[in-house]
N, C-alpha and C positions, 0 to 999 in steps of 0.2 A: 645543484647547480653546475654549470659547465663554464669553461673559459677562464678568463682573467678573474671574474668575481670569485670563483670557487678556490683561487689561491689566496685571497685576501684573509688573514688570520682572524679578523673581526666580522666576518661576513655572516656567521651565525647570529650575531647580536644585531647586525643591520637588517638581516631578514626576519629577526624576531620583532624589531620595530615596525617593519613594513607589514608584517602579518597582524601585529597588534592592532595598528591603525585600521587596517581592512577590516579586521573582525569588529572593531567598535563601529565603523561605518555601516557595516551590514546589519548589525543588531539595532542600531538607532534606526535605520531604514525599516527594518521589519516593524518597529512600532509607529514610526511616522513615514509612510512611503512617499517622500518628497525629498530629492537628492539634495537640493539647496538648502532646506531646513536642516537636513542631516548634518551637512558640512558646518552649518552655523553652530549646531548644538555641540558638535565635536570641538570646534574652535573655542567655544566657552569653557568646555571642559578643560583643555589644554591650558588656556590663560588662568583658569583657576588654580590649576597644579603649579604653574610658574609664578604666580602672584607673589609669594614670599621673595623669590628670587629677583622679580622685577623690582620690587620696593629696595631691595638691597643695591641692586644696579643703580637706580636713580640717586640714592643717598650717596653712593660711592662716587658717581659721576660729579654730583654737586660739591662733594668735599674736595675732588680734584680741582674743579673749577674755582672754587673759593681761594686756593692757595696759588693759582697760576701767576698772579702779579709777582708773588714772592719768588716763584720758580724763574720767571723772567729776570729778575734782579740778580738771581744767583748766576744764571747763565751769562748776563752781560758782565758780571763781575769777574767771572772766571773764564771768559770766552777763549783765552789762551791756553787753559789747562783743563782738558776734557776730564781727566781723572778725578781732580779736585771737584770739578763742576758736578760730576755724578755722586761723589761723596756728600757734598753739601745738600744736594737735592734729596738723597736717600735720608739724610739726617733730618731735613725738614719734614719728609713724609712720617718718620717715626715720631717726631716731636708733636705732630698734629693727628696721629693715629690713622694716617691714610695708607691704604694698600692700593698701588696703582693698578693691580691686577684683578682686584676682587670684584670690579663691575663687568668683567669680560666674560665670565661664566654663564650668566643668563643669556647673552648674545649668542655665545658658542653653543648653547644647548637648542636655541631656537632654530639655527640653520640646518641641523640634522633632521629636525621635525619638518621643516619647510620642504627640503629635498625628498623626504619620505612622503610626505602628501603629494608632491609632484609625481613621484614613482607610482603610488597607488592610484591617483586618478588618471594620469596619461597612460600607463601601462599596467592596468589591473591583472593582465593575464601572463606577466613575464617575470618570474612564475606566478602562479595564481596566488593573489594576496587576500581574495575574498572568499568565505566559505562557499563551496559549490552549491550547497542547499539553499542559500540565501536568495530572496527576491531581487536583491540589487544585482548580484552576479548574473542571474537568469535574464534580466533586462539588458545588462551590457552585453552579454553573450549572444543575445539574439541580433544585437545590432553590429557588433565588431566582426563576428564570424559568418553570420547568415546574410549580412547585407540589408537587413530590414530595419526601417526607422522604429524607433521604440521611444515611448515617453518616459521610461524609467529615469532617465538622466536630464530631463527638461526641467528649467526653472526660470520663471519670468521670460518666457520666450527664447531662452538659450539652451543649447546643448552643452552641458557643463564639461563634456569632454572635449570640446572644440575650443581652439583659441580664437580670438577676435580677427586675426589675419585670415582665417579660414571660413569666417562666418559668410553665409549666402551661397556656399558651394554645396550642391546637393550631394555630392559624393566626394569623400577625401580618402585617399588609399595612404597608408602609413606601413612601411616595412616593419615586419614582426621579427626583429632581431632576436636572437637567443630563443627562439620558438622551441618549446618542448615537443616531443614526438606527438603527432596527431593534430597539431595546430596548424592553420594555414599560414603561408609566409607573408600574406599581407592582410592587415585589418582594415575595416572600413568604418568611417564615420559619416554621420548625415548631419551637415551644419546647416541646414535650411536652404531657402532658395530666394533670390532676390536681394535688391540693396536695402530694403527696409528691415530686413531680418538682422543686418548688423548694427542697427541702433543700439539695443541693449547691451551688446558686447562692448561697443565703444563708450557708452554711458558708464558701464562698470569700470572699464579701465581708467577713464577720467577720475572717477570717484576715488579708485586706489591712489592715484596721483595726488588728489586733493587731499586726502586723509594722511598719506605719508608726509606731505609738506607741512600740514597743520600740526601734526604730531611733533615734527622737529622744530617748529616755531614755538609751539607751547614750551618746550623744555628749554629753548633759547631765551624766552622771556622770563622763566623761572631761574635763570642762572645769575649769579652775582654780576653787577655791572662791570664791564671791561674783562670779564674773565675768558671770553672767546676771542681767538685770534682771528685775523681775516680769513686764513685757511679754513677754519671751522665754520665760518659764516658762509663761505663760498659753498663748502660741502652741504650746508643746508639747503642751499638752492639748487645744487646739481643733482644731489641724490634722488629727489622725487622724480626728476625727469628721466634719470637712468631706470628707476624702478618702472617708470611709465612704458619704457620699451618692453620690459618683462610683461607688463599688463596686457600688451597686444599679442605677445608671443606664447604666453604660458596658457593652458587650458582654463576656460572661464571658472571652473570649479576651484582651482587653485587661487584665482584672482578673488573670489568670494571669501575663500579662507583668509587671504592677506588683508582684504578690505575689512572684514569683521575684526580681525586681530588689532588693526590700527584702531578702530572704533573703541574697542575695549581698552586698548592702552590710552588713548585720549581720556577716556571715563576715568581710568585709574589715576592718571596724572592730575586730572581736575579735582578728584576727591582728596588726594594728598595735598595739593595746593590749598585747598579750603581748609584742610584740617592743620596746616602749618608744618606738615612733616617734611615738605620740600618749599622752595621759594624763599622769599625775603625773611619770613619768620624762622626759617631754618638755618639761614647763613651763620648765625651767631655761633653755632655749635656744629657746623657742617664737618669739621674734621674729626668730630667725636661721635658723628652718627645719631645725634639727639636734637630736638627742637631747642632753639634758643630760649633761654629763660630771662634774658634782659636785653635792653637795647644795646647796640654796639656788640661786639664779639669777635668772632675770627676774622671777618673781613676788615672790621674796623681796626682791630689790632694790628693786622697785616699792613694797613695803609696809614696808620697813625692818625685815624679819624677821630671825630669827637666822641664817638662811642667808647674808645679805649680810655678816654680821659674819665669817663663815668664809672669805670670799674673800681673795685674796692681797693685795688693798688695804685689808683690815680691820686691827684691832689686832694687834700682834705677839705670837706664841705666848710662853709662858712659856720663859725661857731663851734666846730669840732675841737675838742681838747681844751675847752674852758673850763675852769673850776667853778663850783657853785657860786662863788662870790662875783663872778663876772669877768675875772682876770684870766688871762691865758697862762699856760703852764710855761714857765721860762721867761715870763715878762717881768716878773718881780725881780728887782735888783737887790743885791744884798746891801741893806742900810747901815751905815756906821752906828755903833752903839753911842748913846747920849751919855 
């Protein structure tokens, strides 16, 4: 590599990720010569690998949300003493077995994969991420270097190398930055011709927005009542719109990856909700990372609800503590001897 990328210490790891994704795309395409289906299969493989981390992320997020009312109480109580406030919040986390950072790793892992997928789909030649002998690379090479339309990257009427904003343009020229010797300075994409060609691109982008919004709403509905503050609720509404901008500017192949990933995440959350691993049945032990075994629980204890009164440490049930004869312990008064 040349330029700034060559000076980055972790660039070999990054290139390894790019080349690994490119190799998988090429090999899947050799078996199923359909670029869209290839991306869908690769997305499923990635989601299967990240599934255990995804479950951990959801549980950690629910545990954090379950104790948010208590966190806000501490912030209000010690609003004039930031140090004491942080100490009490950390003590609360420790008491309920919550790690505020444990749910971040799955998200952090997904972003490098997303960026790598963008690089492989948008710039497969910089440097070459696909095996040279693969059918997929030969089809892409004929299009970007020779300027010939090629069906290798077509899916449902879209060229998956093209973004929605370029749809309907017969020829799209992109500067080939950091080109290796022997490569042209400009690569060419064929993104169709006419207004009707844009329809599948726009439908795909809107589908990505819809699945992003539904996924956020699904998790919001699975959260304990009152655990989300207004800022979080606003973020749930704004984020899909922001991602929608990406849906029109990113290559359609990346939008396919993103949309399928959203659908798989929605399915995963649905299964976990049905099984009681997240949602109302899990709130009772959200801070311990296990499903609730009885009504009431963490949320009830934090809010002093009825569920807390039904715990073993609550008031004794009617009739508890009676002796076989029907009298209560301690009810008998010491009678004077006759």
